[in-house]
N, C-alpha and C positions, 0 to 999 in steps of 0.2 A: 940565952935571952935574945941574942941577935937573930937566931933562926925563928924564934917565936914571934918577934916583932915583924920580921920579914913575911912570915906566913900570914899574920894578921893583916898586914898591908895588902898582900895579894888578895886575901878573902874580901877585904873591904872594896878593892877595885873591881873585883868580879861582881860583887853585889850591886855596886853602883851601876855598872854597865848592864847588868840584868834588868834592873828597874828602868833604866833608860830604854832598854829594848822593849819592855812591856809598853811603855808610853808610845814609842814609835810604832809598835805593833797595833795599838789601838787605833792610831790614825790610818795605818794600812788597812785595817779591818773596815773602817767607815768608807774609805774610798773604794776598796775592793767590793764591798757589799753593794754599793750603788752600781758599779760596773757589772757585777754578777747578776743583779736584778735585770738589767737591760739585756745582757748577753744570754742569760739563762732562760728568760721568759720570752724574749723577742728575737733572739738570734742575731742581734745587731752588734757588730764589732765597732765599738765607739772609741776611736782614737782621740776624740775631742774631750773625753772624760777628764784627762789631766788638766786641760785648759779650764774646765769648769771648776776644778779644785783650786787652780791658781786665781781665777776670777773671784771665787768665794773669799780667798785671803785678802785680795785687794779691796773688795767691797767692804769687808769688816774693818779694814784699816781706814778706809775713807769715811765710813759712817760713824765709827766709834767716837770721835771728838764731838759729834753733833747730837748723838742719841744715847750714848753710853754703852756699856759692855753687853748686857743681855739683849737689848734691841738690835745692836749691830750684828750679833751672832745670828739671831733669828731672821732679820731682814736680809742679810747677805745670802743665807740659804734659800729663803723664799724667792729672792730675785733670780738666783741661779736656777732654781726649780722652774720658775715661770719661763725663763729664757730657754731652758731645755725643752719645755713643751712646745714653744714657738719653733725652736730649731728642728724638732722631730716632725711637726706638722707641715712645715714649709719645705724642708730640704730632704729629710730622710724618707718620709712616707711615699713619695713618688718612686722610690728605688726598691720597695719591698718585693716586687715581682721580678727583679733582676738578680743577677748572681751576687753573692755577698761581697765580692771584691769591689763592686761599685760603691757600696756604703763605706767600706774600709778606706778607699781612696778619698772619698768625699770628706769623711771625718778627719782623716790625716791632714788634708789640705786646709780645712777650716781651723784645725788646731794651730797650724802655723800662722794663719791669718790673725787669730785671736791673740797670739803671742806678740805679733808685730803691732797690733792695735794697742796692747798694754804698754809696749815700749814707747809708743807715741804719746800716750796719755800720761803715764806715770814715770817714764824714763827707764834707763838701764840700771841705775844704781839701786841697791837694796834699800828698802824702807822697813821701818820697825813699827809694830803695833804700839799705840799709846799705852800708858800705864794701866795695869790691871786694878780692879777694885781692891781696897785694903784687905778684905776678907779672903781674897784669892792670892795675895802676895805673901812673901815670906815662906818659911819652911816649918815642917813638923819634925821634932827631934825624937827619935826612938833609939835609946842606947847611944851607940857611936855613929848612927846613921841619921842623915838629914834628908827629908823628903820635901821637895818644893810642892807647895799646896796645889798650885795650878797644874803643873806638869805630871806629878806622880799620884795625885789624889783626885783632883777634879776631873781630869781627862779620862781616867779609868772609870770613875763612877758614871759620868755622863754618857760614855760609850756603852756601858752595860745597860743603862736605861734606854738608849736609842735602839740597841739590838733587841731588847725585849719588845719595844714598840713595833719594830719592823716584823719580828716573828709573829706577833699577834695579828698585825695587819694582813700578812700573807696567808696565815694558816687558820685564823679564827673569825674572819669577817667575810661578808658576802662579796665585797670587791676582790678580796684575795682569792676566793673560790672561783670567781668568774675569770680572773687572770690566769689561774693555774689550769682551769678547764680550757681556756682559749689556746694555751700552748700545746695542749694535746690534740684538740680537734676544733680549729677556729671556725670551720664551716658549720659544724653542729651548733656552736654557740651563736653564730649569726642567725641560724634558723630559729633559735629561741628568742630572737628579737634584741639581742645584745649588740650594741654598736662597738665592734672590736677596734676600729681605728681610734675611737675616743679612748677606749681602755688602754691601747698601746701608748697613746700620747700621755695618759696619766702615769703609766709605768715609767716611761722615759722621764717624766717630770719628777717622779719619786727618786729615781736613780741620780738625776742631776741635783736634786735637793740634797741628797746624801753627800755628793762630791762638794757642793758649795758649803755645806755645814762642816765637813772635814777641813776644808781650806780655812774657813773662819776660825775653827778651833785651833788650827795649827799656827795661825797668824801670830799669837803672842809668844810662840815658842821658837819659831824659825825666822830667819831673814826672808822677807817677801821679795822675790825677784821673778822676772818673766820666765826664766828657764825652769821654774817649778813645774810648768806644764809638761815639758819633755821628760824631766827627771821622774816625776811621779807616775806618769802613764805607763812607762816601761816596768817599773817596780810593781804597779798595780796588776798588770797582766801576769807578771811572775807569780804574785800571790794567788790570783784566780786559778792559774794553771796548776800550781802546787796543791791548793785546796780542792780543786775540782770545779769545772764550769757547771753552774746551775745549783751549787750546794751552799745553803746558808751556813752550815757548820764548817764547810770547807773554807769559806772566806775568813771565819774566825780563827781556825787552826792555822791556816796558811799565813795569815797576817802576823800571828804571834810567833810562829816558827821563824819567818823571815826577819821580823823585827828584833827578836832576842838574839838569834845567831849572828845577825849583821852587827849588832851592838857589841857582842862578846868578841867578834873578830877584831875590833879596835885594839884589844889587848894583845892579840897574837900577831897580826900583820895588818896594820892600817891600810897599806896600799891595796889589800885584797878585799876590803869591805864591800866595794861596789860589785865584786864578783860573787859574793856569798849567795845572793838570791839565785843567780844563774846556776851555780854549782848544785844547790839544793834542788832546783827545778830539774836539772839533768838527771840527778840520782833518783828523784821520785818518778820521772817519766820512764826510766829504765825498768822499774819494777811494777809501776802502775800507771799506764799511759793516760788514764782518765783523771789522774790526780787522786788525792787521799780519799775524798768523799764524792768523787765525780758521779753524776747521774746524767742521763740522756734526756734532754728536752723538758726538764721539770725542775722548778726551783723548790727544793725541800730540805 
């Protein structure tokens, strides 16, 4: 009986960590998808993407007491998306004809600036998102398992809906076709009368919107601190590299792999959790340098 009880306990712990990993993976997917859109379609190495995630969380935290849950989520993402468009049009656009390292250094520097601005405005101490609506609070009980409604149910469902929307936008709309054509032959698209600078600004805005939305959705789950920017940008690049730069499905698979395995590592060796993503990335790159679904120059 003792062995059975011990085995049941181990199985329960593994199941809990697995579902926690799925939730974490969903957030990784949202952030990585936004970065992958920008990197895969525009070739911009945006180290400020993690800062946009952090700003989305702080925006949702600030807006929620005044406008409520749903408006705070949408407005936070919209504000960060608009800010991303302004960021691209004023700072990044002049660097397109220069080597990629210029953009990398610019976005890395601005990420540090944004983090210090947040420390100045909101302080260094962690803040918590206000209470969730009643229908998103509590848990659903299935057998011996309890699933928090917001973390294990809502986040998964909303991420699936967002992914479906992004896939339809990129693959089934005129805007998506123009964007994909522009990544293959920007000069030809310009000849056809399409304003590619405007399209690239729109792409950057979509990617920033995704980062802001991910941050807003993460706000009720995690402590909101300025260092979220640096923590999440490294992991996001790991997810993108594992899944493959420029791949829609790569962002999904990479996010789930990193999220689930990192969560399960908590049971095996908690100090090694932060290394899990890098170990997976190293193994993937040894056998497939472009990542699992990597493509060249096209988001598909």
